[in-house]
BALO-664776 format. One record per atom (N, C-alpha, C, CB): x, y, z; atom name; residue in three letters. Coordinates in Angstrom, 2 decimals. Glycine has a CB too. Layout:
REM residues N
[[X Y Z] 'CA' 'ala']
...
***
This chain:
REM residues 133
[[-2.20 -23.01 -15.42] 'N' 'met']
[[-2.00 -22.03 -13.95] 'CA' 'met']
[[-1.74 -20.75 -14.57] 'C' 'met']
[[-0.57 -22.47 -12.78] 'CB' 'met']
[[-2.23 -19.86 -13.55] 'N' 'phe']
[[-2.22 -18.23 -13.68] 'CA' 'phe']
[[-1.13 -17.96 -12.71] 'C' 'phe']
[[-3.75 -17.37 -13.23] 'CB' 'phe']
[[-0.38 -17.06 -13.68] 'N' 'phe']
[[0.92 -16.57 -12.98] 'CA' 'phe']
[[0.94 -15.03 -13.00] 'C' 'phe']
[[2.29 -17.15 -13.73] 'CB' 'phe']
[[1.17 -14.43 -11.68] 'N' 'leu']
[[0.62 -12.77 -11.84] 'CA' 'leu']
[[2.23 -12.50 -11.28] 'C' 'leu']
[[-1.12 -12.01 -10.59] 'CB' 'leu']
[[3.07 -12.20 -12.21] 'N' 'pro']
[[4.55 -12.07 -11.20] 'CA' 'pro']
[[4.50 -10.28 -10.99] 'C' 'pro']
[[6.46 -12.76 -12.28] 'CB' 'pro']
[[4.02 -9.46 -11.38] 'N' 'val']
[[3.62 -8.09 -10.32] 'CA' 'val']
[[2.77 -8.17 -9.36] 'C' 'val']
[[3.04 -6.97 -10.93] 'CB' 'val']
[[1.85 -8.81 -9.49] 'N' 'thr']
[[1.06 -8.94 -8.02] 'CA' 'thr']
[[1.65 -10.10 -6.91] 'C' 'thr']
[[-0.62 -9.39 -8.36] 'CB' 'thr']
[[2.38 -10.99 -7.60] 'N' 'leu']
[[3.07 -11.94 -6.77] 'CA' 'leu']
[[3.99 -11.37 -6.04] 'C' 'leu']
[[3.64 -12.93 -7.43] 'CB' 'leu']
[[4.85 -10.30 -6.68] 'N' 'thr']
[[6.11 -9.87 -6.34] 'CA' 'thr']
[[5.58 -8.75 -5.20] 'C' 'thr']
[[7.05 -9.29 -7.71] 'CB' 'thr']
[[4.38 -7.88 -5.56] 'N' 'ser']
[[4.19 -6.85 -5.00] 'CA' 'ser']
[[3.54 -7.28 -3.46] 'C' 'ser']
[[3.37 -5.99 -5.96] 'CB' 'ser']
[[2.83 -8.47 -3.33] 'N' 'ala']
[[2.33 -8.82 -2.63] 'CA' 'ala']
[[3.26 -9.38 -1.41] 'C' 'ala']
[[1.56 -9.44 -3.24] 'CB' 'ala']
[[4.17 -9.84 -2.13] 'N' 'gly']
[[5.86 -10.58 -0.97] 'CA' 'gly']
[[6.54 -9.22 -0.15] 'C' 'gly']
[[7.73 -11.39 -2.38] 'CB' 'gly']
[[6.32 -8.03 -1.20] 'N' 'ala']
[[7.26 -6.95 -1.03] 'CA' 'ala']
[[6.39 -6.50 0.33] 'C' 'ala']
[[7.45 -5.74 -2.45] 'CB' 'ala']
[[4.87 -5.98 -0.03] 'N' 'ala']
[[4.16 -5.39 0.85] 'CA' 'ala']
[[3.99 -6.44 2.09] 'C' 'ala']
[[2.90 -4.92 0.18] 'CB' 'ala']
[[4.00 -7.68 2.15] 'N' 'ala']
[[4.31 -8.62 3.23] 'CA' 'ala']
[[5.07 -7.87 4.01] 'C' 'ala']
[[4.96 -9.90 2.88] 'CB' 'ala']
[[6.36 -7.70 3.78] 'N' 'leu']
[[7.65 -7.46 4.45] 'CA' 'leu']
[[7.33 -5.94 4.60] 'C' 'leu']
[[9.11 -7.90 3.57] 'CB' 'leu']
[[6.84 -5.01 3.90] 'N' 'leu']
[[6.80 -3.79 4.29] 'CA' 'leu']
[[5.89 -3.77 5.62] 'C' 'leu']
[[6.34 -2.94 3.16] 'CB' 'leu']
[[5.06 -4.34 5.78] 'N' 'asn']
[[4.06 -4.51 6.82] 'CA' 'asn']
[[4.91 -5.33 7.74] 'C' 'asn']
[[2.64 -5.22 6.36] 'CB' 'asn']
[[5.47 -6.18 8.04] 'N' 'leu']
[[6.30 -6.52 9.06] 'CA' 'leu']
[[7.50 -5.43 9.53] 'C' 'leu']
[[6.88 -7.79 8.61] 'CB' 'leu']
[[7.93 -4.92 8.50] 'N' 'trp']
[[8.39 -3.33 8.80] 'CA' 'trp']
[[7.97 -2.51 9.81] 'C' 'trp']
[[8.09 -2.53 7.81] 'CB' 'trp']
[[6.95 -2.11 9.33] 'N' 'leu']
[[5.90 -1.37 10.16] 'CA' 'leu']
[[5.55 -1.56 11.10] 'C' 'leu']
[[4.99 -1.26 9.85] 'CB' 'leu']
[[5.18 -3.40 11.61] 'N' 'ala']
[[4.83 -3.60 12.87] 'CA' 'ala']
[[6.27 -3.64 13.84] 'C' 'ala']
[[3.94 -4.94 12.89] 'CB' 'ala']
[[7.39 -4.01 13.30] 'N' 'ile']
[[8.49 -3.79 13.95] 'CA' 'ile']
[[8.63 -2.88 14.86] 'C' 'ile']
[[9.28 -3.63 13.27] 'CB' 'ile']
[[8.41 -1.56 14.11] 'N' 'arg']
[[8.32 -0.04 14.27] 'CA' 'arg']
[[7.67 0.42 15.62] 'C' 'arg']
[[7.48 0.58 13.08] 'CB' 'arg']
[[6.24 -0.53 15.49] 'N' 'val']
[[5.39 -0.36 16.80] 'CA' 'val']
[[5.96 -1.30 17.83] 'C' 'val']
[[3.77 -0.71 16.58] 'CB' 'val']
[[6.65 -1.91 17.63] 'N' 'ile']
[[7.06 -2.66 18.80] 'CA' 'ile']
[[8.27 -2.15 19.49] 'C' 'ile']
[[7.28 -4.02 18.43] 'CB' 'ile']
[[9.10 -1.58 18.76] 'N' 'gln']
[[10.04 -0.61 19.36] 'CA' 'gln']
[[9.77 0.35 20.14] 'C' 'gln']
[[10.62 -0.06 18.59] 'CB' 'gln']
[[8.77 0.89 19.78] 'N' 'ile']
[[8.08 1.76 20.64] 'CA' 'ile']
[[7.34 1.54 21.54] 'C' 'ile']
[[7.52 2.38 20.18] 'CB' 'ile']
[[7.00 0.29 21.72] 'N' 'arg']
[[5.90 -0.63 22.96] 'CA' 'arg']
[[6.80 -0.92 23.62] 'C' 'arg']
[[4.93 -2.07 22.63] 'CB' 'arg']
[[8.13 -1.57 23.58] 'N' 'gly']
[[9.09 -1.49 24.71] 'CA' 'gly']
[[9.75 -0.92 25.20] 'C' 'gly']
[[9.63 -1.91 24.81] 'CB' 'gly']
[[9.84 0.69 24.17] 'N' 'ala']
[[10.90 1.93 24.79] 'CA' 'ala']
[[10.02 2.67 26.13] 'C' 'ala']
[[11.27 3.39 23.32] 'CB' 'ala']
[[8.40 2.43 25.51] 'N' 'glu']
[[7.78 3.19 26.46] 'CA' 'glu']
[[6.83 2.39 27.25] 'C' 'glu']
[[7.15 4.29 25.86] 'CB' 'glu']
[[7.18 1.05 27.50] 'N' 'lys']
[[6.42 -0.17 28.19] 'CA' 'lys']
[[4.80 -0.18 28.38] 'C' 'lys']
[[6.99 -0.30 29.63] 'CB' 'lys']
[[4.41 0.14 26.71] 'N' 'val']
[[3.21 -0.08 26.75] 'CA' 'val']
[[2.94 -1.44 25.96] 'C' 'val']
[[2.54 1.08 26.28] 'CB' 'val']
[[2.03 -2.19 26.61] 'N' 'leu']
[[1.72 -3.72 26.22] 'CA' 'leu']
[[0.44 -3.50 25.18] 'C' 'leu']
[[1.25 -4.81 27.74] 'CB' 'leu']
[[-0.54 -2.64 25.89] 'N' 'thr']
[[-1.81 -2.58 24.84] 'CA' 'thr']
[[-1.99 -1.28 24.40] 'C' 'thr']
[[-3.22 -3.03 25.45] 'CB' 'thr']
[[-3.06 -0.91 23.31] 'N' 'gly']
[[-3.46 0.30 23.23] 'CA' 'gly']
[[-2.33 1.26 23.00] 'C' 'gly']
[[-4.18 0.58 24.34] 'CB' 'gly']
[[-2.20 2.31 23.12] 'N' 'asp']
[[-1.16 3.45 22.80] 'CA' 'asp']
[[-0.43 3.98 23.92] 'C' 'asp']
[[-1.79 4.62 22.19] 'CB' 'asp']
[[-1.39 3.71 24.75] 'N' 'gly']
[[-0.94 4.22 26.38] 'CA' 'gly']
[[-0.52 5.62 26.59] 'C' 'gly']
[[0.36 3.39 26.96] 'CB' 'gly']
[[-1.19 6.54 25.54] 'N' 'gly']
[[-1.22 7.89 25.77] 'CA' 'gly']
[[0.13 8.45 25.04] 'C' 'gly']
[[-1.32 8.17 27.37] 'CB' 'gly']
[[0.68 7.92 24.49] 'N' 'ser']
[[2.01 7.93 23.88] 'CA' 'ser']
[[1.63 8.47 22.31] 'C' 'ser']
[[2.79 6.30 23.95] 'CB' 'ser']
[[2.05 9.50 21.91] 'N' 'pro']
[[1.83 10.00 20.56] 'CA' 'pro']
[[2.20 9.54 19.77] 'C' 'pro']
[[2.10 10.94 20.28] 'CB' 'pro']
[[3.97 9.01 19.86] 'N' 'arg']
[[4.84 8.45 18.91] 'CA' 'arg']
[[4.16 6.89 18.85] 'C' 'arg']
[[6.55 8.56 19.42] 'CB' 'arg']
[[3.68 6.06 19.66] 'N' 'leu']
[[3.03 4.88 19.42] 'CA' 'leu']
[[1.95 4.94 18.54] 'C' 'leu']
[[2.64 4.36 20.51] 'CB' 'leu']
[[1.03 5.68 18.84] 'N' 'leu']
[[0.02 6.18 18.34] 'CA' 'leu']
[[0.33 6.40 16.55] 'C' 'leu']
[[-0.27 7.50 19.24] 'CB' 'leu']
[[0.87 7.26 16.43] 'N' 'ala']
[[1.55 7.70 15.17] 'CA' 'ala']
[[2.18 6.49 14.33] 'C' 'ala']
[[2.70 8.76 15.55] 'CB' 'ala']
[[2.99 5.82 14.91] 'N' 'arg']
[[3.46 4.67 14.28] 'CA' 'arg']
[[2.36 3.13 14.20] 'C' 'arg']
[[4.82 4.42 15.14] 'CB' 'arg']
[[1.51 3.16 15.09] 'N' 'met']
[[0.18 1.96 15.02] 'CA' 'met']
[[-0.82 2.42 13.63] 'C' 'met']
[[-1.02 2.05 16.79] 'CB' 'met']
[[-0.93 4.09 13.47] 'N' 'arg']
[[-1.67 4.41 12.55] 'CA' 'arg']
[[-0.84 4.19 11.43] 'C' 'arg']
[[-2.22 5.65 12.70] 'CB' 'arg']
[[0.31 4.32 11.62] 'N' 'ala']
[[1.01 3.86 9.71] 'CA' 'ala']
[[1.16 2.91 9.45] 'C' 'ala']
[[2.31 4.19 9.11] 'CB' 'ala']
[[1.03 1.69 10.32] 'N' 'gln']
[[0.82 0.33 10.31] 'CA' 'gln']
[[-0.53 0.10 9.45] 'C' 'gln']
[[0.76 -0.23 11.81] 'CB' 'gln']
[[-1.33 0.44 10.38] 'N' 'met']
[[-2.88 0.29 9.93] 'CA' 'met']
[[-3.43 1.18 8.73] 'C' 'met']
[[-3.80 0.67 11.17] 'CB' 'met']
[[-3.02 2.17 8.52] 'N' 'asn']
[[-3.22 2.89 7.37] 'CA' 'asn']
[[-2.57 2.08 6.01] 'C' 'asn']
[[-2.57 4.35 7.63] 'CB' 'asn']
[[-1.57 1.74 6.27] 'N' 'phe']
[[-1.05 0.48 5.16] 'CA' 'phe']
[[-2.12 -0.71 4.91] 'C' 'phe']
[[0.42 -0.36 5.83] 'CB' 'phe']
[[-2.23 -0.99 6.14] 'N' 'val']
[[-3.47 -2.31 6.10] 'CA' 'val']
[[-4.59 -1.99 5.46] 'C' 'val']
[[-4.07 -2.79 7.51] 'CB' 'val']
[[-5.03 -0.42 5.86] 'N' 'glu']
[[-6.11 -0.13 4.86] 'CA' 'glu']
[[-6.69 -0.17 3.42] 'C' 'glu']
[[-6.15 0.63 4.95] 'CB' 'glu']
[[-5.23 0.40 3.08] 'N' 'tyr']
[[-5.24 0.53 1.38] 'CA' 'tyr']
[[-4.56 -0.40 0.76] 'C' 'tyr']
[[-4.66 1.79 0.80] 'CB' 'tyr']
[[-3.70 -1.29 1.27] 'N' 'thr']
[[-2.83 -2.38 0.50] 'CA' 'thr']
[[-3.81 -3.01 -0.24] 'C' 'thr']
[[-1.98 -3.47 1.40] 'CB' 'thr']
[[-4.60 -3.57 0.62] 'N' 'pro']
[[-5.21 -5.13 -0.06] 'CA' 'pro']
[[-6.14 -4.43 -1.02] 'C' 'pro']
[[-6.20 -6.44 1.18] 'CB' 'pro']
[[-6.66 -3.07 -1.35] 'N' 'met']
[[-7.36 -3.01 -2.38] 'CA' 'met']
[[-6.29 -2.68 -3.51] 'C' 'met']
[[-8.49 -2.06 -2.18] 'CB' 'met']
[[-5.58 -2.14 -3.08] 'N' 'val']
[[-4.47 -1.73 -4.58] 'CA' 'val']
[[-3.94 -2.88 -4.92] 'C' 'val']
[[-3.04 -0.62 -4.37] 'CB' 'val']
[[-3.33 -4.08 -3.88] 'N' 'leu']
[[-3.06 -5.57 -4.62] 'CA' 'leu']
[[-4.28 -6.36 -5.47] 'C' 'leu']
[[-2.66 -6.66 -3.40] 'CB' 'leu']
[[-5.69 -5.67 -4.77] 'N' 'ile']
[[-6.58 -6.76 -5.79] 'CA' 'ile']
[[-6.52 -5.73 -6.90] 'C' 'ile']
[[-8.44 -7.34 -5.28] 'CB' 'ile']
[[-6.66 -4.61 -7.08] 'N' 'leu']
[[-6.42 -3.94 -8.32] 'CA' 'leu']
[[-5.51 -4.38 -9.54] 'C' 'leu']
[[-5.99 -2.83 -7.96] 'CB' 'leu']
[[-4.30 -4.33 -9.05] 'N' 'ile']
[[-2.93 -4.75 -9.81] 'CA' 'ile']
[[-3.30 -6.01 -10.51] 'C' 'ile']
[[-1.56 -5.04 -8.75] 'CB' 'ile']
[[-4.08 -6.60 -9.44] 'N' 'gly']
[[-3.84 -8.35 -9.77] 'CA' 'gly']
[[-4.93 -8.71 -10.97] 'C' 'gly']
[[-4.27 -9.53 -8.15] 'CB' 'gly']
[[-6.13 -8.20 -10.71] 'N' 'leu']
[[-7.10 -7.90 -11.42] 'CA' 'leu']
[[-6.63 -7.35 -13.07] 'C' 'leu']
[[-7.83 -6.92 -10.53] 'CB' 'leu']
[[-6.09 -6.37 -12.93] 'N' 'ile']
[[-5.77 -5.74 -14.06] 'CA' 'ile']
[[-4.47 -6.56 -14.95] 'C' 'ile']
[[-5.42 -4.24 -13.59] 'CB' 'ile']
[[-3.90 -7.04 -13.82] 'N' 'glu']
[[-2.62 -7.85 -14.62] 'CA' 'glu']
[[-3.17 -9.25 -15.42] 'C' 'glu']
[[-1.32 -8.40 -13.35] 'CB' 'glu']
[[-4.68 -9.85 -14.59] 'N' 'leu']
[[-5.31 -10.98 -15.33] 'CA' 'leu']
[[-5.71 -10.66 -16.39] 'C' 'leu']
[[-6.30 -11.57 -14.79] 'CB' 'leu']
[[-6.44 -9.31 -16.28] 'N' 'ala']
[[-7.19 -8.85 -17.31] 'CA' 'ala']
[[-6.41 -8.72 -19.11] 'C' 'ala']
[[-7.63 -7.40 -16.66] 'CB' 'ala']
[[-4.78 -8.02 -18.53] 'N' 'gln']
[[-4.16 -7.60 -19.60] 'CA' 'gln']
[[-3.00 -8.44 -19.75] 'C' 'gln']
[[-3.86 -6.25 -19.53] 'CB' 'gln']
[[-2.57 -9.13 -18.88] 'N' 'gly']
[[-1.20 -9.69 -18.75] 'CA' 'gly']
[[-0.24 -8.92 -18.02] 'C' 'gly']
[[-0.65 -9.92 -20.00] 'CB' 'gly']
[[1.09 -9.18 -18.04] 'N' 'thr']
[[1.79 -8.46 -17.06] 'CA' 'thr']
[[2.36 -7.30 -17.89] 'C' 'thr']
[[2.89 -9.35 -16.28] 'CB' 'thr']
[[2.28 -5.85 -17.60] 'N' 'arg']
[[2.75 -5.02 -18.23] 'CA' 'arg']
[[3.81 -4.43 -17.28] 'C' 'arg']
[[1.75 -4.21 -18.76] 'CB' 'arg']
[[4.67 -3.60 -18.31] 'N' 'phe']
[[5.59 -2.68 -17.42] 'CA' 'phe']
[[5.08 -1.72 -16.56] 'C' 'phe']
[[6.44 -1.96 -18.16] 'CB' 'phe']
[[3.94 -0.61 -16.84] 'N' 'tyr']
[[3.45 0.12 -16.12] 'CA' 'tyr']
[[3.05 -0.55 -14.73] 'C' 'tyr']
[[2.50 0.67 -16.83] 'CB' 'tyr']
[[2.49 -1.57 -14.63] 'N' 'leu']
[[2.36 -2.02 -13.58] 'CA' 'leu']
[[3.30 -2.67 -12.27] 'C' 'leu']
[[1.71 -2.60 -13.98] 'CB' 'leu']
[[4.25 -2.83 -12.83] 'N' 'trp']
[[5.80 -2.86 -11.96] 'CA' 'trp']
[[6.24 -1.53 -11.41] 'C' 'trp']
[[7.12 -3.32 -12.98] 'CB' 'trp']
[[5.80 -0.45 -12.63] 'N' 'val']
[[5.95 1.13 -11.89] 'CA' 'val']
[[5.20 1.22 -10.75] 'C' 'val']
[[5.44 2.40 -12.77] 'CB' 'val']
[[3.97 1.06 -11.16] 'N' 'val']
[[2.84 1.73 -10.08] 'CA' 'val']
[[3.10 0.85 -9.00] 'C' 'val']
[[1.08 1.71 -10.54] 'CB' 'val']
[[3.54 -0.28 -8.86] 'N' 'ala']
[[3.57 -1.28 -7.87] 'CA' 'ala']
[[4.61 -0.53 -6.91] 'C' 'ala']
[[4.02 -2.84 -8.45] 'CB' 'ala']
[[5.97 -0.29 -7.54] 'N' 'ala']
[[6.86 0.08 -7.06] 'CA' 'ala']
[[6.56 1.37 -6.28] 'C' 'ala']
[[7.73 0.08 -7.95] 'CB' 'ala']
[[6.01 2.33 -6.91] 'N' 'val']
[[5.67 3.89 -6.48] 'CA' 'val']
[[4.63 3.56 -5.44] 'C' 'val']
[[5.01 5.00 -7.82] 'CB' 'val']
[[3.90 2.77 -5.13] 'N' 'tyr']
[[2.98 2.51 -4.41] 'CA' 'tyr']
[[3.79 2.22 -3.12] 'C' 'tyr']
[[2.10 1.48 -4.97] 'CB' 'tyr']
[[4.75 1.10 -3.12] 'N' 'leu']
[[5.36 0.60 -2.14] 'CA' 'leu']
[[6.48 1.77 -1.47] 'C' 'leu']
[[5.98 -0.73 -2.68] 'CB' 'leu']
[[7.10 2.26 -2.32] 'N' 'ile']
[[8.16 3.40 -2.01] 'CA' 'ile']
[[7.16 4.35 -1.34] 'C' 'ile']
[[9.03 4.12 -3.44] 'CB' 'ile']
[[6.05 4.88 -1.65] 'N' 'gly']
[[5.04 6.03 -1.05] 'CA' 'gly']
[[4.83 5.20 0.25] 'C' 'gly']
[[3.41 6.43 -2.04] 'CB' 'gly']
[[4.27 4.04 0.46] 'N' 'arg']
[[4.39 3.65 1.69] 'CA' 'arg']
[[5.34 3.89 2.72] 'C' 'arg']
[[4.36 2.67 1.60] 'CB' 'arg']
[[6.41 3.14 2.10] 'N' 'val']
[[7.79 3.80 2.85] 'CA' 'val']
[[7.80 4.85 3.73] 'C' 'val']
[[8.69 4.31 1.98] 'CB' 'val']
[[7.91 5.81 2.58] 'N' 'leu']
[[7.98 7.65 2.85] 'CA' 'leu']
[[7.01 7.88 4.20] 'C' 'leu']
[[7.13 8.79 1.23] 'CB' 'leu']
[[5.35 7.24 3.78] 'N' 'his']
[[4.75 7.36 4.90] 'CA' 'his']
[[5.14 6.92 6.04] 'C' 'his']
[[3.83 7.01 4.79] 'CB' 'his']
[[5.25 5.96 6.15] 'N' 'gly']
[[6.13 5.14 7.64] 'CA' 'gly']
[[6.77 6.24 8.17] 'C' 'gly']
[[7.49 3.80 7.34] 'CB' 'gly']
[[7.86 6.84 7.40] 'N' 'phe']
[[8.54 7.56 7.96] 'CA' 'phe']
[[8.08 9.31 8.26] 'C' 'phe']
[[9.62 7.31 7.22] 'CB' 'phe']
[[7.05 9.44 7.58] 'N' 'gly']
[[6.32 10.66 7.60] 'CA' 'gly']
[[5.64 10.84 8.95] 'C' 'gly']
[[5.31 10.67 6.48] 'CB' 'gly']
[[4.92 9.73 9.24] 'N' 'met']
[[4.43 9.32 10.41] 'CA' 'met']
[[4.97 9.36 11.91] 'C' 'met']
[[4.24 8.27 10.14] 'CB' 'met']
[[6.76 9.69 11.59] 'N' 'asp']
[[7.42 9.91 12.76] 'CA' 'asp']
[[7.96 11.43 13.11] 'C' 'asp']
[[8.50 8.97 12.70] 'CB' 'asp']
[[7.23 11.87 11.73] 'N' 'gly']
[[7.41 13.86 12.09] 'CA' 'gly']
[[7.95 14.13 10.52] 'C' 'gly']
[[9.11 14.58 13.73] 'CB' 'gly']
[[8.33 13.41 9.80] 'N' 'trp']
[[8.77 13.95 8.64] 'CA' 'trp']
[[7.59 14.15 7.42] 'C' 'trp']
[[9.90 13.03 8.22] 'CB' 'trp']
[[7.02 15.51 7.57] 'N' 'leu']
[[5.96 15.94 7.20] 'CA' 'leu']
[[5.93 15.73 5.56] 'C' 'leu']
[[5.84 17.30 7.72] 'CB' 'leu']
[[6.98 15.95 4.92] 'N' 'leu']
[[6.98 15.92 3.52] 'CA' 'leu']
[[6.64 14.29 3.05] 'C' 'leu']
[[8.49 16.52 2.98] 'CB' 'leu']
[[7.28 13.29 3.86] 'N' 'gly']
[[7.17 12.13 3.63] 'CA' 'gly']
[[6.09 11.50 3.54] 'C' 'gly']
[[7.72 11.66 4.23] 'CB' 'gly']
[[5.35 12.02 4.51] 'N' 'arg']
[[3.91 11.69 4.60] 'CA' 'arg']
[[2.73 12.15 3.59] 'C' 'arg']
[[3.56 12.16 5.82] 'CB' 'arg']
[[3.28 13.46 3.34] 'N' 'lys']
[[2.40 14.07 2.33] 'CA' 'lys']
[[2.81 13.39 0.62] 'C' 'lys']
[[2.70 15.90 2.48] 'CB' 'lys']
[[4.27 13.23 0.88] 'N' 'ile']
[[4.31 12.28 -0.75] 'CA' 'ile']
[[3.83 10.91 -0.54] 'C' 'ile']
[[6.02 12.04 -1.48] 'CB' 'ile']
[[3.76 10.21 0.60] 'N' 'gly']
[[3.15 8.67 0.82] 'CA' 'gly']
[[1.65 8.90 0.49] 'C' 'gly']
[[3.35 7.98 2.55] 'CB' 'gly']
[[0.99 9.73 1.17] 'N' 'ala']
[[-0.50 9.82 1.26] 'CA' 'ala']
[[-1.12 10.00 -0.25] 'C' 'ala']
[[-0.92 11.11 2.24] 'CB' 'ala']
[[-0.11 11.18 -0.79] 'N' 'ala']
[[-0.74 11.84 -2.40] 'CA' 'ala']
[[-0.36 10.65 -3.41] 'C' 'ala']
[[0.20 13.59 -3.05] 'CB' 'ala']
[[0.52 9.79 -3.24] 'N' 'thr']
[[0.83 8.43 -4.08] 'CA' 'thr']
[[0.22 7.83 -3.88] 'C' 'thr']
[[1.79 7.71 -4.07] 'CB' 'thr']
[[-0.29 7.09 -2.72] 'N' 'thr']
[[-1.52 6.22 -2.13] 'CA' 'thr']
[[-2.81 6.63 -3.16] 'C' 'thr']
[[-1.91 6.68 -0.28] 'CB' 'thr']
[[-3.13 7.84 -2.77] 'N' 'phe']
[[-4.43 8.34 -3.30] 'CA' 'phe']
[[-4.92 8.36 -4.86] 'C' 'phe']
[[-4.45 9.65 -2.90] 'CB' 'phe']
[[-3.47 8.89 -5.61] 'N' 'leu']
[[-3.51 8.66 -6.92] 'CA' 'leu']
[[-3.56 7.28 -7.48] 'C' 'leu']
[[-2.53 9.25 -7.39] 'CB' 'leu']
[[-2.99 6.73 -6.99] 'N' 'ile']
[[-2.37 4.89 -7.64] 'CA' 'ile']
[[-3.70 4.57 -7.36] 'C' 'ile']
[[-0.88 3.62 -6.63] 'CB' 'ile']
[[-4.69 4.41 -6.12] 'N' 'leu']
[[-5.93 3.73 -5.84] 'CA' 'leu']
[[-6.70 4.42 -6.75] 'C' 'leu']
[[-6.46 3.75 -4.39] 'CB' 'leu']
[[-6.68 5.98 -6.83] 'N' 'ala']
[[-7.77 6.20 -8.01] 'CA' 'ala']
[[-7.61 6.03 -9.64] 'C' 'ala']
[[-8.16 7.56 -7.89] 'CB' 'ala']
[[-6.03 5.92 -9.88] 'N' 'gly']
[[-6.07 5.68 -11.10] 'CA' 'gly']
[[-6.37 3.96 -11.26] 'C' 'gly']
[[-4.73 6.27 -11.70] 'CB' 'gly']
[[-5.84 3.09 -10.21] 'N' 'leu']
[[-6.20 1.74 -11.04] 'CA' 'leu']
[[-7.31 1.58 -10.43] 'C' 'leu']
[[-5.26 0.39 -11.01] 'CB' 'leu']
[[-8.33 2.32 -9.36] 'N' 'gly']
[[-9.49 1.99 -9.54] 'CA' 'gly']
[[-10.19 2.30 -11.10] 'C' 'gly']
[[-10.10 2.61 -8.45] 'CB' 'gly']
[[-10.20 3.45 -11.54] 'N' 'leu']
[[-10.71 4.06 -12.92] 'CA' 'leu']
[[-10.34 3.22 -14.22] 'C' 'leu']
[[-10.06 5.54 -13.11] 'CB' 'leu']
[[-9.07 2.72 -13.83] 'N' 'tyr']
[[-8.61 1.93 -14.88] 'CA' 'tyr']
[[-9.33 0.71 -15.24] 'C' 'tyr']
[[-7.38 1.61 -14.62] 'CB' 'tyr']
[[-9.20 -0.13 -13.73] 'N' 'ala']
[[-10.02 -1.38 -13.96] 'CA' 'ala']
[[-11.37 -1.15 -14.21] 'C' 'ala']
[[-9.97 -2.27 -12.86] 'CB' 'ala']
[[-12.23 -0.30 -13.56] 'N' 'ala']
[[-13.46 0.25 -14.34] 'CA' 'ala']
[[-13.52 0.32 -15.85] 'C' 'ala']
[[-13.67 1.59 -13.94] 'CB' 'ala']
[[-12.95 0.84 -16.25] 'N' 'trp']
[[-12.78 1.45 -17.83] 'CA' 'trp']
[[-12.45 -0.27 -18.51] 'C' 'trp']
[[-11.02 2.97 -18.08] 'CB' 'trp']
[[-11.42 -0.95 -17.99] 'N' 'leu']
[[-11.22 -2.06 -18.34] 'CA' 'leu']
[[-12.65 -3.26 -18.55] 'C' 'leu']
[[-10.21 -2.35 -17.36] 'CB' 'leu']
[[-13.19 -3.05 -17.27] 'N' 'gly']
[[-14.20 -4.16 -17.32] 'CA' 'gly']
[[-15.35 -3.85 -18.27] 'C' 'gly']
[[-14.77 -4.43 -15.89] 'CB' 'gly']
[[-15.42 -2.35 -18.08] 'N' 'tyr']
[[-16.76 -2.02 -19.04] 'CA' 'tyr']
[[-16.52 -2.21 -20.37] 'C' 'tyr']
[[-17.31 -0.57 -18.97] 'CB' 'tyr']
[[-15.20 -1.75 -20.96] 'N' 'ala']
[[-14.64 -1.93 -22.30] 'CA' 'ala']
[[-14.99 -3.18 -22.56] 'C' 'ala']
[[-13.18 -1.71 -22.48] 'CB' 'ala']
[[-14.62 -4.50 -21.76] 'N' 'gly']
[[-14.29 -5.86 -22.11] 'CA' 'gly']
[[-15.59 -6.42 -22.48] 'C' 'gly']
[[-13.57 -6.68 -20.98] 'CB' 'gly']
[[-16.45 -5.70 -21.65] 'N' 'ser']
[[-17.89 -6.51 -21.53] 'CA' 'ser']
[[-18.92 -5.28 -22.37] 'C' 'ser']
[[-18.45 -6.86 -19.49] 'CB' 'ser']
[[-18.47 -4.24 -23.04] 'N' 'asn']
[[-19.28 -3.75 -24.03] 'CA' 'asn']
[[-18.90 -4.12 -25.47] 'C' 'asn']
[[-19.33 -2.37 -23.87] 'CB' 'asn']
[[-19.96 -4.57 -26.09] 'N' 'pro']
[[-19.92 -5.26 -27.41] 'CA' 'pro']
[[-19.27 -3.80 -28.56] 'C' 'pro']
[[-21.85 -5.97 -27.83] 'CB' 'pro']
[[-20.03 -2.75 -28.15] 'N' 'leu']
[[-19.21 -1.67 -28.70] 'CA' 'leu']
[[-18.00 -1.07 -29.05] 'C' 'leu']
[[-19.37 -1.17 -28.35] 'CB' 'leu']
[[-16.97 -1.82 -28.15] 'N' 'his']
[[-15.90 -1.55 -27.69] 'CA' 'his']
[[-14.96 -2.21 -28.64] 'C' 'his']
[[-15.82 -1.88 -26.36] 'CB' 'his']
***
């Protein structure tokens, strides 16, 4: 049986974070009485985008973490990467409410982690299949 504790823990935390982002959207929907769409509300649109941005990036990050963990086993740096990614996404969520620094930190951590994981996974795949390495 395969057990990927970093991936499993990260996916569980990501599910809860997505739920938190959804609740934040619902709160604005209720306050501004908007059932569908954004109703022209900049606050609602920002919160909707915060959640959708999370949904757009998180699956690829989780896939990369899982594949790297599968290829190498559980490693401390994967725990750190996963934690930094999730903290960055919380900061981004608050940043979309107007805290510009949180938005910048969240976006930067997302891009750096996605690039780092992507490059590392590509290198691992190449090195693992190349008889010269």
